[in-house]
C-alpha angles and dihedrals in degrees: 000000000000143000112278115244094250097030125105123239087246091055089050092051092050091050090049092048090051093049091049090052091050091052092049092046093049090048091056096046115113113251092019114150097212124054122191122187115227088232088063097040096053098059091046090049092051091047091050090053092049095048097037099057113101101205111078093203091054090047093051094048092048095046096093091051093046092051091063108091091199095055113134126229089243092053091049093051092046093049094047090050091051094046095047090048091051092048092049090051091049092051091049091050092047090049091051091048091049091048093051091047090051091050094049095045101042105023099040094237 
């Protein structure tokens, strides 16, 4: 499982949360052939998030949160929103800096 090329990290997290819930629900169904303990599903879920995110900066900033087995879904969503917002702001600032540098070097501003 990985983030789709045009998908946002938030979309990826929501898909992963949904998949985790489906696995847990199927494991608890009567007559189910496969049983997964929530204590086994959660670490695999967190690892899938960590390895499935495309943006390395987002991945690195989320790593401490994803290494906490007891992290809540709400905390994950809040953290991913904060990190993505910070990264977007950084990219905008870097783009503006690059644009100003280009203007001064090549246009004599």
